[in-house]
N, C-alpha and C positions, 0 to 999 in steps of 0.2 A: 904713628905710622903713616907714611905718605904713599903707600902702594896704591896704584890705580887698578882697582879690582876689575875694571871693565876694559882694560887695554886688550888688543888682539893677542899679545903674547900670553897674558894671564888666561884669557878665555880659551886659547888653544890647549893649554895644559894648566888648569887651575888647581890641580890636586895637591901638589906640594905646598902651595899657599894655604889651601884648606886645612891640611894637616897641622900646619903651624898655628893657624887660628883656633882650631879645636883644642890644641894643647895650651895655648897662652891667652887667647882672647875669644872665647866662644860666642861672646856678644860684643859687637863692635860697631861704633858709630862712624859713618862716613859723612864728613862735613858738607855744607852747602857747596855747590848748588844741588847736589843729590840729596843730602840731608836725610839719610835713612839708617836704620839699625839692622845690621846683618846678624843672623843667628846661624851658627855653623854646626852644632852638635845634633845628633839624631834625636835625643830626648827633647831638646828645646824646639827643634823644627817640628817634631810630631805634635808637641803641645800646641804650638801656634796653629798648625793645620787642623787640629781636632777641636779646639775650644773656640767655637764660633761666637760664643757669648762674650768672651774676653777679647778675642781678636776678630774684629769686624772685617768683612770683605769690601766695605765701602772705602774706596781709595780714589785718588785723583786719576780717573780713567773714564773711558766712554760710558755715559750713563745708561745706555740701553744694552750693555753686555751683562747677561744674567750672572756671570761668574763674580761680578762685583755687587751682587745683591745679598742682603741678609734675609733670614726667615722673618716673616712668613712669605714675603715676596719671592724669595729664591725658591722656596718649597713649591709654590704655585707654578713658577716658570719651569722648574725642572720636571715637574709632573706633566706639564703640557708638552714640553720638548721630548720627553721620554715616550709619549704616545706616538710621535712621529719617527723617533730615532730608536727603533726597537731592535732587540737581538735578532729577531726573525728577519728584519730588513737588512741588518748587517750581514748575516750569513747568506742571504740571497744574492749578495754581491760577489761571492767567491768565484763563480764561473767567469764573470766579466773581468775580475782582477787577474785571474790566471791567463786569460786571453791577452789582456793588455801587457802583462809582464813578458809573455812570449814574444809579442810583436815588438816591444821595445828592445829586447835582446836580439831579435832577428835582424834589426836594422844596424847593429854594430858588430855582431859576432865574427864576421869574416875579417874585420879589420885588425883584430888582435889587440885593440886598445879602445878605450872609451873614457869619458869623464863620468865617473860613477854618479856624481851628484847631478850634473846637468843633463846627462843622457838617460838616466834611469831613476835614481832615488827621488828626484823632485817631480819629474813628469808623471810617475806612477800614481802617487797619492793625489796630485793635482787633478789628473784626469778622472780619477775615481770620484773625487768630491764634485767636480764639474758635472759628471754624469749623474750623480745623486740629485743635484739641484735641478738638472734638466737643461744644462748648457750644451751647445754643440761644439764641434771641433773649431769652428770659426770664432768662437768666443774665448778660446784658450789664451791668446795673447793678452786680451783685456783682463781676463781672470788672473793671469800671472802678474800684471801690473798692479791690480788691486792688492794681491797678496804681498808684493814687495813693499808697497806703501804702508800697509797695515803693520807689517813687521817692524818697520823703522820707528813706529810710535814709541818703542821702548827707550828711544833716545830723548824723549821729551823732558826728562828730569836732569839731563846732563848739563844744561845751560848752553848759551852761545848759539851760533848760527845753526848747528846740527839740530838742536832742540826745536828752534823756530821752524826750520825747514820740515822736520818730521810732522809737526802739527799742521802746517799749511798743506802738505801733501795728503794727510789723513782727512782733513776737512774737505778738500776737493774730491777725493775718492769717495767719501761718504755721500756727498751730493750726487755723484754719478751713480753709485750703487742704489741710492734711494730711488732715483728715476727709473733705473733698469728694473728694480724689483716691482715698481708700480706697474710697469708694462707686463712683466712676466706674471704677476698676480692676476691681472685682468684676464690674461690669456687662460690661466689655469681655472679661473672661476667659470669662464664660458665653455672651456673644454678641458676637464680634469685629465691629468696624466698619472702614470705610475711613477711618480718621482717624489723627492723629499719635500719640495715646495708645496705640492698639492696636499701632502699630509700635514704640513705645518699650518696651512690655511684652514684645514678642517679639524685640527686638534681641538678638543674641548674637555675641560674639567670643571664640574659644578657649574655649568652654564657659561663659563668664561672661555674666551678664545684669545689667541695671540694678536696683539696690535701690529700694525705695519712697522712701527719702530722696533718692536720686540723681535719680529722676524728678521728685520734688517740687522739688528745687533747679533742675533744668532748666526746669520749667514756670514757676517764679518768674522766672527769667532771661528766658524767652520772653515772659511777660506784660509785662515792663517794656522789655526791649531790643527785642523784635520790634515793639512798638508805638511806642516813643519815637523810635527812630532814623528810621523812615519818616515819622512825623508831623513831626518837625523838618526832615527833608529836603524835604518838600513845602512846609511853611511858609517855610523859608529860601529855597527856590527862588523863590517869589513875592516875598519881600522883595528878593532880589537883582535880579530882573527888573524890578520896578517902580522900583527905585532906578536902573536903567539902561535907560530906555525904548527906546533905540536897539537894544539887544540883545534886549529883549522883542519888538520888531517883527521883527528878523532871525530869531529862533527861530520865531515864529508863522508866518512866510512860508517857513521852511525847516526842517521837523522832522527833516531829515537830520542836523542839528546836535544833536539831543536827547541822544545818548549823551555827547558831549563837554560839553554844558551841565550835565548831571547831575553829571559828575565835577568840573566847576568849582565847582558849588554845594558839593559835599562838601569841596573844598579851601578855598574862600573863607569859608564859614560851616559849619564842621564840626559835625555834629549832636552828636558826642561830643567834648568838649573835653579830657578827661584820663582816664587810668586810674591804677591803683595798683600799685606794685611795692615790694619790700624788698631791699636789697643784702645778699648773703650774707657780704660782707666789706667793710671800709673801701674806698671807691673815690674816686678823684680825678677831678673833672670841672671844667674851666675854672678850675683853681687852688683849687677848694673841695674839702674832704674830707667826703664824706657817710659818716657812721658806719654800720657794719653794723647791720642790724635796724631802721633808721629808715624811715619812710614816704617814698616817692619818688613824685612825680606827674609823669610825662612829659606835657607840655602839648601835646597833639596839635593843638589849635586854633592855637597859636602856631607850631608847627613847619611847618604848612601855609601860613604867611604869611612864611616865612623868605626874605629877599632873596638869600641865598647859594645857595638851592636853586631858587627860582622867579624867572624874569625878570619884572620888574614885578609883584612878589608882591602888592602892594596894589591891583592892578587886577583887576576881574572881567571875564573874557574867555571867552566860551562856545566860542571856537575854540582854546583853549589846547592846545598839543601840543609836547612831551610833558607829562604831568601826573602825576608820581610821588607823589601825595599819600598820606598814611597815615591817612585818615579812618576806615578800618576796622581800624586796627592793622597789625601786621606780625609775621612770624614764626609760631611755632607757635600763638599765641593770636589770630591774625587772625579777624575776626568770621565765625562760622558762618552767620549770616543775611544776609550782604552781598548775595547773589544775590536774595533775596526783597525786600530794601529797594530794590534797583535796579529789579526788575520792577515793583513798585508805583509807583515814580516814573515809569517809562516809560509806564505806563497813565494815571496821574493827571495829569501835566503836559499832554499833548495834549488830554485832556478839558477841563481848566480853560481852556487857551488857545483852544480851538476853540469852546467853548460860552459863555464869559464874555468880553465885549468891553469895551475901554476900562477896564481894571482900575485902581482907585484905592484906596489904603489910607488909613484914618483915622490921622493923626498917627503915621506909620510909625516915627518915631525914639523913641517912648516906650512901646513895648509892655511888658507884664509878662512877665518870664522864666518858664519852666517851673519847677515846684517840685522841682528836683533840681540840685544844685550842679555836677554833672559834664556837664550837657548844655547846648546852646545852641539857643534857639528860643523863640517866643512861646507863652504860655498862652492868649492870646486875640489874634485878628488881624482886626478888622472890615474888610470888603472890600466896595466898591461896584463895580458893573459894569452894562453894558447887556446884557440877556438875548440870548443867541445862539440857535442852533437847539435845538429840543427833540430828545430822543432819537429 
């Protein structure tokens, strides 16, 4: 098979191909320069995500990103980060997120048109994360540039100039972020604030604290993952609902379905399509032997459409119950920021549905994918509507 799994056309709508792969090649090797093994079925993906002893998280990736650590180092890091990234802290953001959502919509509502991605879905989580870290409005352009460069790192395995450029950009941005973090850390030590960076600097477990490089790695993850997951969740929700107008109407008239609708968007159009693992020994899956040390990609986006796990898996159903999707991963590496992404979606979607009427997308089937191979969602999404109520 010569299919380019990472072309824009496939990434825009990978689901027909995923269905073919689950049926005929649930384990598939993509040759060099990518040189990775793709797992497509729910059972296989869940096994890779769950068995951290067999499938290591140590992969060719930034060494100070804790998601690429194995226990016990990962256990220590997650415990330290959890002290700073608490459920109470996340829920304390609700009022500021509501205000930000309202202000972003206020700026476009009279126009009857907006780019959902550029005007709302990207700035909302970006400014939430920037505020959590303690950045000001003047820092947002720099923050956006950091995010864009980190996102492109997923091209590092594709070979050629794109791969080399992505590594160069990431190296330059890392040096810039390292220097900025040093200045910000010194400011927080002399004058602590009520922000995430102050809590990260003070987090302690068994007498151990986070190093400068560990905090830098977490902030890089937060810059990209904290923004990208939520942006794609919001964009993908509007894609799903406008593709299914009867369910858009049902949800608009009954926001009691909001929770299950969000979970169905996470399943049906998973913001994160795959992660990376490395088997610690040769492992057999579906008659294929994956050699130890090779890159393995559990395809979360495909697993969440597996007909053996989900009844009518190819149908979008905001009333789906149960819905055991794995959009936020599974096991010890499940997403630390899942609660924040869900909170932002619970605020964003009612605002969009109540204030923007008769939603219409421009050429919804041909949007440009985000500039990262591992995510699913539009870089731009022109949206027309009839202005609803002002704030």
